[in-house]
ZAMARDO-294763 format. One line per 5 residues: number of its first residue (from 0); their letters; for each residue x, y, z of C-alpha. Coordinates in nm, 3 decimals, decimal comma. Last residue first. Layout:
// residues N
NUM = a = X:Y:Z  ...
This chain:
// residues 361
360 = kkpdt = -1,974:-0,750:-0,622  -2,326:-0,691:-0,756  -2,343:-0,344:-0,597  -2,080:-0,211:-0,844  -2,001:0,156:-0,778
355 = llsfy = -2,117:0,150:-0,416  -1,967:-0,193:-0,355  -1,631:-0,073:-0,488  -1,645:0,228:-0,255  -1,709:0,001:0,044
350 = tellq = -1,412:-0,217:-0,048  -1,191:0,091:-0,073  -1,330:0,219:0,256  -1,265:-0,103:0,446  -0,920:-0,143:0,292
345 = iytti = -0,824:0,210:0,394  -0,960:0,171:0,747  -0,788:-0,165:0,790  -0,451:-0,037:0,668  -0,468:0,271:0,893
340 = gegle = -0,560:0,058:1,194  -0,287:-0,199:1,132  -0,032:0,079:1,097  -0,150:0,231:1,426  -0,169:-0,106:1,600
335 = ttyif = 0,204:-0,158:1,542  0,271:0,118:1,796  0,092:-0,080:2,065  -0,140:0,154:2,253  -0,101:0,265:2,612
330 = edpth = -0,278:0,385:2,927  -0,053:0,407:3,233  -0,347:0,380:3,473  -0,675:0,275:3,305  -0,937:0,501:3,141
325 = srasd = -0,933:0,286:2,826  -0,717:-0,028:2,830  -1,017:-0,267:2,815  -1,142:-0,079:2,508  -0,848:-0,219:2,313
320 = gpgik = -0,648:-0,039:2,048  -0,709:0,014:1,679  -1,055:0,117:1,562  -1,413:0,031:1,477  -1,759:0,171:1,546
315 = vspyp = -2,026:0,156:1,277  -2,280:0,415:1,169  -2,616:0,459:0,998  -2,740:0,816:1,056  -2,881:1,003:1,357
310 = ilaqd = -2,536:1,037:1,520  -2,567:1,119:1,892  -2,543:0,764:2,032  -2,263:0,692:1,784  -2,061:0,945:1,984
305 = sltps = -1,966:0,656:2,212  -2,123:0,435:2,478  -2,003:0,091:2,582  -2,200:-0,234:2,556  -2,089:-0,294:2,196
300 = gftai = -2,257:-0,547:1,967  -2,017:-0,749:1,753  -1,868:-0,787:1,405  -1,552:-0,970:1,299  -1,364:-0,833:0,999
295 = hlsaa = -1,329:-1,106:0,737  -1,250:-0,850:0,463  -1,564:-0,950:0,269  -1,762:-0,927:0,591  -1,636:-0,575:0,660
290 = akvlp = -1,742:-0,464:0,312  -2,085:-0,618:0,369  -2,116:-0,420:0,693  -2,021:-0,100:0,514  -2,255:-0,186:0,224
285 = hevdi = -2,555:-0,211:0,463  -2,717:-0,554:0,451  -2,657:-0,616:0,822  -2,857:-0,302:0,894  -2,682:-0,067:1,136
280 = rssrl = -2,775:-0,052:1,503  -2,778:0,234:1,749  -2,886:0,291:2,107  -2,991:0,639:2,213  -2,806:0,894:2,422
275 = rmsrp = -3,035:1,197:2,406  -3,322:1,125:2,647  -3,161:1,301:2,942  -3,178:1,318:3,321  -3,470:1,078:3,333
270 = qlkak = -3,717:1,130:3,621  -3,873:0,829:3,793  -4,129:0,859:4,073  -4,044:0,564:4,289  -4,271:0,267:4,345
265 = lkqql = -4,122:0,058:4,064  -4,273:-0,191:3,820  -4,466:0,024:3,572  -4,199:0,294:3,591  -3,936:0,046:3,474
260 = ealae = -4,134:-0,047:3,164  -4,206:0,318:3,085  -3,838:0,416:3,108  -3,735:0,136:2,872  -4,006:0,234:2,624
255 = eltya = -3,904:0,601:2,630  -3,539:0,512:2,575  -3,644:0,319:2,264  -3,610:-0,052:2,302  -3,482:-0,358:2,112
250 = dtvrv = -3,181:-0,150:2,005  -3,038:-0,200:2,352  -3,059:0,026:2,657  -2,793:0,048:2,927  -2,972:0,186:3,235
245 = dltys = -2,776:0,355:3,515  -3,020:0,416:3,798  -3,000:0,685:4,065  -3,163:0,677:4,406  -3,364:0,910:4,622
240 = cldpv = -3,514:0,848:4,966  -3,751:1,093:5,131  -3,939:1,097:5,461  -3,643:0,988:5,669  -3,723:0,865:6,022
235 = vnhqs = -3,538:1,119:6,237  -3,294:1,022:6,513  -2,976:0,986:6,308  -3,027:1,311:6,122  -2,992:1,389:5,748
230 = gaqii = -3,187:1,114:5,577  -3,166:0,952:5,237  -2,936:0,914:4,935  -2,870:0,622:4,702  -2,636:0,608:4,400
225 = tatvk = -2,547:0,334:4,148  -2,857:0,119:4,100  -2,794:-0,087:3,787  -3,019:-0,159:3,488  -2,905:-0,371:3,195
220 = npglf = -3,101:-0,415:2,872  -3,079:-0,767:2,733  -2,866:-0,904:2,449  -2,678:-0,662:2,225  -2,700:-0,813:1,879
215 = astks = -3,024:-1,017:1,889  -3,176:-0,767:2,132  -3,390:-0,885:2,421  -3,742:-0,782:2,525  -3,924:-0,819:2,860
210 = fefdr = -3,666:-0,642:3,072  -3,518:-0,841:3,357  -3,479:-0,689:3,702  -3,291:-0,887:3,967  -3,114:-0,602:4,144
205 = ilild = -3,387:-0,359:4,036  -3,651:-0,555:4,229  -3,436:-0,549:4,540  -3,380:-0,178:4,492  -3,749:-0,104:4,447
200 = dlaey = -3,852:-0,288:4,762  -3,566:-0,118:4,946  -3,709:0,223:4,852  -3,995:0,181:5,099  -3,746:0,081:5,368
195 = ianig = -3,543:0,396:5,298  -3,860:0,610:5,294  -3,936:0,510:5,655  -4,303:0,578:5,726  -4,357:0,770:6,046
190 = eeraa = -4,420:0,650:6,398  -4,325:0,368:6,626  -4,110:0,581:6,854  -3,736:0,627:6,903  -3,674:0,718:6,538
185 = hgakg = -3,903:1,021:6,565  -4,117:1,066:6,254  -4,106:1,176:5,892  -4,340:1,021:5,635  -4,235:0,831:5,323
180 = kvegd = -4,157:0,937:4,969  -3,957:0,749:4,705  -3,767:0,945:4,439  -3,591:0,795:4,139  -3,328:0,967:3,926
175 = ivllg = -3,275:0,801:3,588  -2,967:0,786:3,364  -3,052:0,632:3,025  -2,765:0,520:2,806  -2,767:0,366:2,460
170 = keava = -2,620:0,028:2,371  -2,424:-0,007:2,052  -2,479:-0,208:1,735  -2,263:-0,290:1,433  -1,940:-0,279:1,635
165 = mklkt = -1,663:-0,374:1,395  -1,354:-0,556:1,523  -1,032:-0,362:1,485  -0,925:-0,434:1,845  -1,230:-0,220:1,938
160 = pegvi = -1,060:0,109:2,036  -1,296:0,381:1,911  -1,309:0,546:1,570  -1,659:0,614:1,445  -1,720:0,531:1,079
155 = acale = -2,023:0,723:0,955  -2,302:0,671:0,703  -2,497:0,841:0,422  -2,454:1,168:0,605  -2,659:1,489:0,575
150 = pleai = -2,425:1,785:0,553  -2,252:1,908:0,870  -2,345:2,196:1,098  -2,670:2,051:1,234  -2,490:1,731:1,336
145 = msemg = -2,195:1,927:1,473  -2,352:2,054:1,797  -2,445:1,700:1,901  -2,095:1,574:1,821  -1,932:1,805:2,072
140 = akgsi = -2,073:2,120:2,233  -2,364:1,924:2,385  -2,136:1,707:2,594  -2,144:1,329:2,594  -1,890:1,353:2,880
135 = eeeas = -1,609:1,155:2,716  -1,716:1,275:2,373  -1,661:1,643:2,460  -1,489:1,736:2,132  -1,495:1,594:1,781
130 = alfll = -1,223:1,538:1,524  -1,428:1,518:1,205  -1,313:1,390:0,865  -1,543:1,403:0,561  -1,524:1,197:0,243
125 = nvplk = -1,772:1,313:-0,020  -1,841:0,994:-0,211  -1,768:0,805:-0,535  -1,401:0,899:-0,497  -1,146:1,068:-0,721
120 = kgqfy = -0,819:1,075:-0,534  -0,654:1,402:-0,436  -0,662:1,324:-0,065  -0,751:0,957:-0,009  -0,440:0,881:0,195
115 = iftal = -0,492:1,201:0,396  -0,831:1,073:0,516  -0,669:0,744:0,613  -0,400:0,930:0,807  -0,678:1,124:0,983
110 = lsvlc = -0,852:0,797:1,066  -0,530:0,653:1,208  -0,462:0,974:1,405  -0,807:0,961:1,567  -0,809:0,586:1,632
105 = ggadn = -0,476:0,598:1,813  -0,584:0,906:2,006  -0,906:0,751:2,135  -0,888:0,621:2,389  -0,564:0,427:2,336
100 = aglgf = -0,305:0,703:2,348  -0,546:0,926:2,542  -0,315:0,968:2,840  0,029:0,835:2,754  0,224:0,518:2,683
95 = lkgnk = 0,332:0,403:2,337  0,402:0,031:2,339  0,650:-0,177:2,140  0,859:-0,259:2,445  0,880:0,107:2,549
90 = evplf = 0,778:0,429:2,378  0,697:0,708:2,625  0,468:1,002:2,550  0,482:1,239:2,849  0,141:1,382:2,940
85 = pdlty = 0,031:1,093:3,166  0,364:1,108:3,355  0,413:0,744:3,448  0,306:0,559:3,765  -0,062:0,640:3,710
80 = gqnpr = -0,299:0,490:3,968  -0,434:0,828:4,079  -0,651:0,864:3,770  -0,573:1,079:3,470  -0,858:1,310:3,362
75 = vtdhh = -1,075:1,181:3,079  -0,970:1,266:2,727  -1,085:1,490:2,442  -0,970:1,429:2,084  -1,268:1,239:1,950
70 = snlmi = -1,308:1,016:1,646  -1,490:1,054:1,320  -1,466:0,951:0,955  -1,783:1,073:0,786  -1,920:0,950:0,454
65 = tpldp = -2,119:1,188:0,234  -2,323:1,058:-0,059  -2,263:1,232:-0,395  -2,493:1,474:-0,580  -2,424:1,755:-0,332
60 = dferh = -2,056:1,757:-0,439  -1,838:1,922:-0,173  -1,505:2,047:-0,305  -1,242:1,800:-0,195  -1,145:1,577:0,098
55 = cawvn = -1,382:1,751:0,339  -1,251:1,886:0,669  -1,336:1,896:1,038  -1,229:2,040:1,372  -1,452:2,048:1,681
50 = ngnrh = -1,322:2,264:1,966  -1,572:2,544:1,909  -1,673:2,498:1,546  -1,370:2,469:1,322  -1,317:2,422:0,951
45 = wsiak = -1,026:2,277:0,754  -0,883:2,314:0,403  -0,612:2,052:0,385  -0,274:2,172:0,261  -0,099:1,901:0,467
40 = eemfg = 0,068:2,163:0,686  -0,275:2,319:0,743  -0,407:1,979:0,848  -0,138:1,958:1,117  -0,215:2,312:1,231
35 = allda = -0,585:2,234:1,262  -0,502:1,924:1,465  -0,275:2,119:1,700  -0,521:2,404:1,745  -0,796:2,152:1,830
30 = tkdee = -0,546:1,991:2,069  -0,503:2,329:2,239  -0,876:2,403:2,253  -0,967:2,069:2,412  -1,073:2,202:2,753
25 = rsfsp = -1,446:2,110:2,744  -1,344:1,746:2,799  -0,981:1,723:2,907  -0,729:1,793:2,635  -0,380:1,818:2,784
20 = trile = -0,118:1,846:2,506  0,180:1,610:2,533  -0,044:1,316:2,439  -0,159:1,502:2,127  0,204:1,564:2,028
15 = kllal = 0,282:1,193:2,066  -0,022:1,108:1,853  0,103:1,342:1,581  0,440:1,166:1,570  0,271:0,824:1,552
10 = aestl = 0,039:0,939:1,273  0,336:1,080:1,079  0,522:0,750:1,103  0,211:0,553:1,005  0,140:0,771:0,701
5 = kdlne = 0,504:0,750:0,595  0,515:0,371:0,630  0,183:0,338:0,445  0,298:0,559:0,156  0,147:0,332:-0,110
0 = m = 0,000:0,000:0,000
């Protein structure tokens, strides 16, 4: 493959610069500058909205479908388990260590290298690259703000560390606050209605809760109680108990349907924090999925959330690195994974393009 060594070398150098540049969610301005500068050096005409940076591979043709290559350049904050400087890129034993190396810097630079590979080539699509902000917090100034800014998409490839397997479905997220009321009283007397005990019925039910429908790709929904709060004095029967539920919702449900099924079973008054982060699934007959099949790329359903939840178009999630390394101390990516990622992205797109021009293949 032409220029693969150069593309990989440049991607590795860019990734090291990204690691050196702190880019916590909502604080990605310096990495946005860095990415814009890199594209400038490559004579790529780029655009910026807040900390989101994007480009199209040529003059936009409204008669062609638009394909987006996307990954994010924000990171979580380093945890206390780090033994290495999270902002110092260190190569050792075939690994590149540094915050964001795996999630999702490796995917980001591999997708950008892929975009550069296709520069100047005549394609049957408008190829668009987007480095998005605020993915780690599902922020409104990231992907959500870009959907209205960008042209309508035929499909999107979202770069996340999947060991180069293709996620064809992804669970959505519903965070729900529940409130159970009781009646205050003195703890020394038999009076009042203890809201904690009332909430216990809900929590026991939640522990063993099974939704009525299951997804072929993603299995069952999963609900987990993660926060509980009640009472303020040791001698007062609490009249209010609140809890928070983390609900991972499959493509078998809308968020509204999942909320309604829980509300039917629980005592608490349930209030969702957001109805934005929906599940996604792409049709198995979609050309992107067929292209993956022809390249023997394994497909799976992903339990983890990404910007796919905010993309209202067909999308897949695939990238170098391993999700199990994300948000861990001394995060790393194998340097060979960058070349493998670039090669896979290029082959996937070339196969996809051939299916668009000759659907009988």
